N, C-alpha and C positions, 0 to 999 in steps of 0.2 A: 539593178542586176546585171549593170555592165560593170560595176564597182566589184561585185562578189565575181564575177569570172576573172578580171584582174586578178584578184587578189587566190583564186585556184589557179592560177597557170603562175603565176608566181610563186605556188607552193609547189607544182610540178616542175619548172623549169630551177630551183634553190635547194630542192629535196635532195637530203643525205643519203647514200645506201643504208640501204634497213641492215639491222645486224640479227634479222630473226630474233631478239629477245623482246618482249612487252617492257616497256618503260614506265615509269610513274615518276616524273620527278616530284617530289614534295614541293621545292625550292620554286620549280615553275607555277604551282600550283597558288602558293601562298602571296608570288609577288603578281602574277596578274589576273585575281579574280575580278568578278563584277563588284564594283564599289558598293551598287545598290545591293545587292543581296549580301555582302558583309554586314552591311549595315544593320539591314531586317533580321541576319542571323544575332546581331549580339544585342537588339533591341528585344527580340523574343527569350534568347537565354534569360535576361536579365528580367524579363516580367514572370519567364515562368519557374521563378525561383520560389520555393515553399518552405519558411522556417520549420522546425520541429520541436522550439523550442515550448517549455508547458508553460501554463498560470498555475500558481497556487492560490486561489481566491480564498480555500477555506483553512489555511492551515500556516502558521508564523514558520519563518528562517527556521528557526532551533529545529521544531519539530519537523520538516523537511531533513534538515544535516541530520537529525538522529535516525529518521528512516533510511538514507544513504550509506550510514555508517552499519548500521542493521545488514542491509544486502551486501553492502563489500566483504564485511565478512563473512559471510555465509552460515551455515549450522554451528552451533557451538560443538567445540572440541571436545568428545569424551573419551573414556577410556576403551571403550568399541564404538566408534561411531555410524559403521554401518548395519551394525545389528547379527552381522554373521560371524560365529564364534567359534569358526572353527581354523587349524591354521595354528603355527608355532607360534604367531603374536596375539594372539586373541586373549581377550582381558577376561574371558570367563562369561558366564551367562547373565552377570549384575553390570556388566563393563559399561552398554547402554545405559546405565543409570549413574555414572560416575561421572561429573565433569570434571575436567582436567583443565589447570590455568595454562593460560597462553601470555605470550609475550606483547599482543596488543590489546590485554585488558586495561579498560580506563582505570579500572578500581584496584586499590590493591591488596594485599592481604588481610586478614581478620588475623587479630591475636586472640589465641583462644586461650582465658587462664583454666587453670584447676584448682578447685576448692577443698582446701586444705582440712576441710570436716570431712566431706564425704569422696573425697578423689574422684570428681566429676567434672567434665571439663565442661567449663563455663561462659556464655558470649552473651556480652551488657551491649542490645544492641539499639539504637534509635530509629525512630519512625524514616528519619529520610534517609539514612543508610539501608532499610531494609527495601526502601522504592528506589534508589539507586542501584542496588543488586538487580531487582528485579527488571528494570526498566533497559539492565544491560544484558539480562541474560536470559527473562523468560521465552522458553521455546512456543509460546500461545502468539508473541509479538514478533518475534522471526520469521512462524509462518506467513503472517501478512505482510510484513517487510518487503516482499520480494514483488508483491502483488503490484505496487507505483512501479518500480523498476521496469516488469513485464510490460506494464501500461504504455510507459513511457516509449519502447520497444516499438509499440503499436503504432504510435504516432509518427515514428520515423520511418516506419512501412508504411503509413498510408499516404505522408510526404516526398515517398519515394518516387511515387508515380509519376510525378513532375519532374521527376530528374534527368539531364539529356544521357540519350543514349546513343553510341557510336555504332556503328553495322558495317559490313562488308560483305562483299561477295567476289569470286574467283572463278571464272568457268572456262571450259577449253572444249571448245566442239570442232569436230571435222567433218564433214559429208565426201561422198563418192557416188553420186548418182548418173544413172543413165541419161544422156541430154540427146533428146530430138529437135533441138529449135539453137540455132546459132544466139538466140537471145534469151536464153537459160544457161547459167554455169553447169558443167557437170561437175567438178572438184571444189571444194571450198574446204577454206577453216577460219575461224576466229577466236580469239582470246580475249577476255573482259576480267578488266579490274574496277570495281566498284567498291565506294567507300564513304560513307556521311554520315550525317549527324540526325538526330531528331527527338521532336520531345512534345509533350503535351502539356498545354499552357493552361493557366487557372481561368481564362475565360471558357475553357473546352475546346479550345484549336487546338488542331495537332497538325505541327507541320513538319519537314524532312528537308535537309540542304543535303544534296549528293554532289561528288563527282566520279566520273565512270569513264575510263579509255578503253577504247575499243582498238583492236589490232585485226583489219580482215585481210583474206587474200581469196581469189576463185580465177577460174581459166576463164571465164568470159571474156572472149577475142574483142570486144568493143569499149572494153571498159579504159575509161582512162589512167585511172588510177588502180592497177589488180593489186597492188600492196599499198594498204592505206591505213592510215591512224586517224581514230575520232573521239576526241576529248568531249565531253557534256559535264556543264555544271546545271542543276537541275534545281528547281525549288518548288515544294507543292505545300499549300494550305488549306485545311478543311474546318471551316468555321461555323459549328452550330449557332444559327438566328431562334431557334425556339426552343425543342427539347435538348438537355443536356447542357443549353449554352448560360452562362453568370457564374459568376463565383461561387454565390451560395451553394448553386447545386455541384460544383465541382470543385468546391471545396467542402463537401458536405463529410465525405470518409473523414478527412484531418480533424473537422472540429469535433465529430463522434468520438472520434480517438483521444483528443486533447480533456473530453466530457469524461471518459470513462476514464482516463487517467485522476481524474478528480474526483470520480467517485475513488475509486481504489485507495485512492491518498485519504478521503474521508473514512475510508474503512481502517487502513492504518491507525489513525488516530481516534478512530473510537475504540479500536482493541487496545490502543496503549491507554486512553484512558479508563476502561473495564476494567483492566489489568489494576494500574494505579489504584482504581477504588476497592477492588477487592485487597490487593496486599493492606489499605488502611483496614479496611476491614479485618482481615485476620491480625494483621498486628496486634488491635483493640480488644479482639477476641480472646487474643494468648493473653494479653494483660489481663482481664476479667479470668479466664481458667485460673493463670495462675493468684491472682488475689481469693479466687474462689476455695483457691487450694489451703490457701494459707488460712482462710476463715472456718472452713470445716477441721483444720489440724487445732487451730484453735476452740472449735467447740468441742471436738474429741476430749482435749486436754482438760475442759471446764470438767466434760462430764467425767473421766477415770478419775478428777479431785475428787468431785463430790461422792464418786463409787466410792472412793480412797475410806473418804470420812464417813459413811453410811458403816462402812465393812466396820471401821472404828470402834462403833456405838454398838455393834453385836452385843456386848456385855450389858448393855445399858438399856437402850430402849429399840432398837434398830431389829426389827424381823426378818425373816427370810424373804417374806412378800417384798418387804422396801430393798433389800440387797438385791434380788433378782428384777425387781424393777429398773434398778441403776443399771445394772447388767445390761439389760436388754438395752437399754438408749446407750450404753455405748457401743456392745457390739456394730447397731444398726449407725450408729454413726462412723463408726472403723469402715463397715461395710461404705458408707457414701463416700469416704475420703478416698478407698480405693478408685471410685469411679470417677472423683473428683482428679486426679490424678490422670488416669486415662484420657479424661477430655482435654487434657492440658497437653500431654502428646501430640491427640488427634489436632489438637490447634497449632501448635508447634510444625508439625510436619506439612499443615494447610500451608502455612509461612514459609515452610522452609521448600517444598515443590514448588511457588511461585519466586521463589528467587533462585531457583535453579546454580546454585552456586559452590564452586568447585571446592569450598571448604564447609560450607555447610549446605550438606545434600543428605538426599534419604537412605545412606549409607552407614555415614559415621553416627555416632553417639554422641552427643551434646545436649547444653541445655540452654537456650535462647532466653534470656531476663530483658525485660522489656525497657529502656533506658528513658524512655519520654516521658513526660508528664500531659495527663490527658487535659485536652481545653476547656474551661470553666468559664470562658470569657461570655457573655451575652451578645447576643446578635439581631442584630436590627434587619428584620426579612419584608421587604418591600414587594407584595406580591407582582402587583402590578407590571415593574420593572422584572422581576424577577421569571416573570411568564414571557417577556418581550424578549430576554435573554434567551431564554429558551427555544423560542420561536426559529431565532436567529442563528442558533449555534447550536441546537441540536445534531450531532451526526448523521440521525435518521432522516431528519426536515432537509438537513441537504443535502443529503441523498437524492431526495423522492423531488426537491425541486431541478437538481441536474436531470433526473429522469424525465421532467417535463418541459428542459430544454431540447431531449436529445427527439423526443414527438414531435417537437416545433418543428428539427430541423428534418425529419423524417417525412411530415406533412411538405413542407418545402421542395423537398424532391420529389415525392408525388406529382404534386400540382404541376412540376413543370414537366415529368413524364408523361404525362396526360396528355399534352399538347403535340400535335401533329409535329415530326421531324421537318427544317428545314436547315439546310445547310449550305452553305456557300463555298464553293471550290474554284481554288485559285492556284494557278501553276505558272513558271515562266523558267525558261532554260536557255543557254548559251551554250554552241558546240562550236568548233573547229573541224577541219579536215586538211589534211596532207600526207605527201608521201612518206614523212618522217615523224617522229613524235614531236622533237622541238618546233618545227615548222607547225605542226597541227595547234601545239600552245600557244605559238605567237598568235595564229587567227582566233583563237579562244579569245584571249587578250584583245582582240582590237574591237568584241563585241557585233562584228557584221552578221552575225545569223543567229539571231533573237527570236524565241516563239514565246509566246502566252496562251494563255486562255483562263478564262473564268466562266461560271457558270452556277444554279441553282439547283437542288437535288430537295425533291418533296417527298415524303412520303407520309400517306394519311391512313393511319389502320381503321377498317370498317368495323363497327361495331363498339372496339377498343375497350369489349368488356373488363379484359385482364387487368388495364391501367386503372381504369375506372374502380376495381374491386379494390386493388390497392389503395389508391387514395383514401377509399371508404375504411378500411384496416388505419391506416394511420392517423385515421381522422376520428376512431373509437381506441385506440392507443392512446393517445394524446388525452381522451376524455377519462379514461381509467386511470392514465398516470395523475391528473389533476385531483380524481377522486381518491387515489391514494394517499399525496400531498395531503388534503383534508385529513383523510382518516389517521395517518400518522401525528398532525398537528394535534388533534382533538386527544389522541392516547400520548403523546408529550405532555402537553396542558395538565390532562387529569394526573399524572404521573406526578410532574412538577408540585403541582397544589396538594399531593399528599405526603410529596417529601419535604413542603416545606410545613405542613401541618405537624409532621412525626418531629421535625429541628425543633417544634416550640412546643411539642408534648415531651420529647424528653429533655429539655432545659427545665421546664417548669416539675418535671418528676425529679430533678437532681435534687432541688432543695424540701420537697416534702418527705422523699427519703433518707435525705439526710435528720431532716427531725426527728422520723421516726426511728432511725437508728442511734438517733441521741434518747430519745424516750423510751428506748427498748435498755438501753444501756443503765439508765439511771433507775429504771426499774428491777433488772438482776441486781446490781449494786446494792439497792435495798434490800431484797432479798436475801441478800450474802451477808448483809450488816447483823440484818432482825436473827437470822439462822444462829447467832452465838448466845442470843439472851433468850431463847426459846425453853421453855423447861422439859419439851419433850419433841421427837422427831416423827410425824405424823406423814402416812402416806400422803394426804392430801397438800401438804407442804414440800414434800419432795415434788411430787408430780411438777406441781406451780413453778418450781424453780428449775426443773430440767427442761419445762416449756419454753421458760424465760430466756434461757439460755438459746433455744431455738429459735426464740423469735428473734433474739439480737444479730444470730447467725442470719438469719433470713430478709432481715432490714439491712445489716452490713451488703450482702449478696445484691440487695436490691439498689440500695446507690451505687454499688461499683457499676452494677448492668446499667443503671442508668444515666452514669456518666459515657462508659463506652458506648450506649445508643445515640448519646448526643454526639460524639467525636462519628462516631461512623454513617450518622443520617447527615451530616454536612457534607460527607465526600459523595454519600448517594445523592442526594440534593445539586452538586455539581455534577455529578455522572449526569442525570435528568438536562441538564441545563447544558452540556458538552462545554465545561469550563474546570474539569478535573487538572488538566497539564498547567492554567494557571493557578491553581493552587501553591502557596509559596513553597510548603514542604514538598510539593512535585516538580514544581520548575525549577526550584534549584538543586533537584536530583536527577534531571534530564542527562545521561552521558556526553552529549554535546554542549550543555552548560558550561556555568562557571564551577559547579560541584562535581564536573564528569571525571575529576583526578583526584579527588578528596579519599583520603584512606579512612578505613573504620577505625574509629578511637576505641578502644576495650577497658574498664575498670576491672581491676583484679578485684577476683570474687576476694572476698572477707570470712 
């Protein structure tokens, strides 16, 4: 006490004349802090740092790069991007359907050849090229490409709760009160400047380090220092010991945000795989439709040839009944050809919609000719291994697993918040007092006037029904999440087994339908050979010949359908397992992959 009085007297004797201003010297604050408080401040800042980095457990780096590329590009450039067709720069009502090429397109322009016979534009397109354009342009994939980036910002927002926050306060107060005692001031004024930092730690602790400088004056006659400066360096800490304590509870929001990001990323991968499977199916269906059109055209040609022969025998043995019989078959098959050509256009439009290309779009007239050969390679399917892969990599199962993890985090938080609140509260401060600001800061640095406090705060809710109900709710949600996971796993297993059988069945049918087509071809050839040596053309023979032509066309259609079904079922099986993006023809077509800058090569139509 004697030492403190000497310091106060020294401050009075050496005090400088005040200049009427509130001075905050940052250099004096930095050069004379409490070393203990500064050390504590640094430790708490480092301990409270929370990273907002993401963990991609269920996607490979190529898919992550692909998602970021789409999100950074934004919506596809179209002639009318906004959908508003009014104004001088409008592209018309159909402008929103017209993609336009941009300088950032990873895939080069397609060469469109003109068929010299028909004058129609023709594009020879491989399946890899169709997949590459779809993955680069598909609006369906672009819609979900933003979800992981949005979820990533939610992680940053959750982690920002633990960022250091700076605060400050500036206050001026002047009083003029009637005084009825020599021990009470009548007039006084005070000016306070306070600044500091605070942070929430990963253990649930909340701390604050602040500096304040107060200038005070009053007219109390017995006051030793009528005008005085009082700097204060203070530290406060509140550490939960039961409720809201621990990293698992404090970081629950960040952990759940990371898991939601994983769900969004899995959803993006699922949409990319579904779209890739759709474009593979659409490509082979277009191939089937064009082959059916050719078969129907050949069938009509045979029928017209037969009709011509029958008409040529009108003067020999052909009756009007036989001629009309052949004409009826010709007209029926001509109508079927018209329908087949419609199917071709429908299949092409489906593929074009998926690609959403600036040149191959819904508004331009062209003809896509599939240039890839369908696979006829036998596949060895190990059911147990395929089921294991499906359970591990199917996106729906992965999302259900993450949902279980989220439910478990919510249970831990609810269990913690069901506990009583017991907080450790501690504070420390050092201060100075002098006539002038510099002397006051000198006194602050000596550490002569140090105060501290420590205590416990207890809160015990009677009844606690709210938190008990919350805990029971979270436990029920976890049971529901586990049940959903099991249900999804059963559905995926059923789907995978069905698609395995579909692959095996379609491959077996290829050989059978090929043999059936060959038998029908031999049968028709035999009938045509025997026609030249027949004595007369009977209605029965004509009917058998026309039916044989139909049987051959049906067998050829069934053969190409089995081939297309086999190739499509392979993609659908990979879709059930969640491995579509691992298929060679898809993996090499990712815009971020080695085929990202490949240009489409088009064969000139002959």
